[in-house]
C-alpha positions as CSV (number, residue, x, y, z in Angstrom):
1,S,-29.4,1.2,-15.1
2,V,-30.3,4.0,-17.4
3,A,-27.8,6.4,-15.8
4,L,-25.0,3.9,-16.2
5,A,-26.0,3.5,-19.9
6,R,-26.2,7.4,-20.4
7,R,-22.7,7.7,-18.9
8,R,-21.1,5.3,-21.1
9,N,-22.1,7.4,-24.2
10,L,-20.5,10.6,-22.8
11,S,-17.1,11.5,-24.0
12,C,-14.2,12.9,-21.9
13,S,-13.8,16.7,-22.3
14,F,-10.0,16.2,-22.2
15,C,-9.2,13.0,-24.4
16,D,-12.4,12.8,-26.4
17,R,-12.7,9.1,-25.7
18,K,-16.0,7.3,-25.0
19,N,-14.4,4.3,-23.4
20,G,-14.2,4.0,-19.6
21,M,-16.4,5.7,-17.0
22,V,-16.7,9.4,-17.0
23,V,-18.1,11.8,-14.4
24,T,-20.2,14.9,-15.0
25,C,-19.6,18.3,-13.4
26,A,-21.8,18.5,-10.1
27,A,-22.8,22.0,-10.9
28,D,-26.6,22.3,-11.7
29,G,-27.0,22.4,-15.5
30,C,-23.3,21.7,-16.4
31,R,-22.8,19.0,-18.9
32,E,-18.9,18.8,-18.7
33,S,-17.8,15.2,-18.5
34,F,-14.5,13.7,-17.9
35,H,-12.6,10.6,-16.9
36,V,-11.5,10.9,-13.2
37,R,-7.9,10.5,-14.1
38,C,-8.1,13.1,-16.9
39,G,-9.7,15.5,-14.6
40,Q,-6.9,14.8,-11.9
41,N,-4.4,15.4,-14.6
42,E,-6.0,18.7,-15.3
43,G,-6.0,19.6,-11.6
44,L,-9.8,19.5,-11.3
45,K,-11.5,19.1,-7.9
46,I,-12.8,15.6,-7.2
47,E,-14.3,14.2,-4.2
48,L,-14.4,10.5,-3.3
49,K,-16.5,9.2,-0.6
50,P,-16.5,5.5,-1.0
51,K,-18.5,4.7,2.3
52,A,-21.3,7.0,1.0
53,G,-20.9,5.9,-2.6
54,R,-20.7,9.4,-3.7
55,K,-18.3,10.9,-6.2
56,R,-18.4,14.5,-7.0
57,A,-16.4,16.4,-9.5
58,Y,-16.2,20.1,-10.7
59,C,-15.0,21.3,-14.1
60,S,-12.6,24.1,-14.1
61,A,-15.4,26.6,-14.7
62,H,-17.3,25.4,-11.6
63,A,-14.3,24.6,-9.2
64,F,-15.2,27.3,-7.0
65,L,-18.2,25.6,-5.8
66,F,-16.1,22.8,-4.5
67,G,-15.7,24.5,-1.0
68,H,-13.4,23.1,1.6
69,H,-14.0,19.3,1.2
70,D,-11.2,16.9,1.2
71,S,-10.3,16.4,-2.4
72,L,-8.3,14.2,-4.7
73,S,-6.3,16.1,-7.3
74,S,-3.0,15.8,-8.9
75,P,-1.1,19.0,-8.2
76,G,1.0,20.2,-11.1
77,N,0.5,16.8,-12.8
78,K,-0.3,17.8,-16.3
79,A,-0.2,15.3,-19.1
């Protein structure tokens, strides 16, 4: 799909690599992109809902938008 091809051209804001799949911040207009693992290592908020096929992540500037959803993050796990 076009969206998948676009994502493969994005680089991670943390490791600067283009390999692997990156997610983009869910905040409207934000273009910050990162690998899920890199985001977790930085303590970013990431929501995974496999049944709904939804993945939502927020960069550090927009983490306040996350709300009170269940999240997957790595507390204090800096690389």
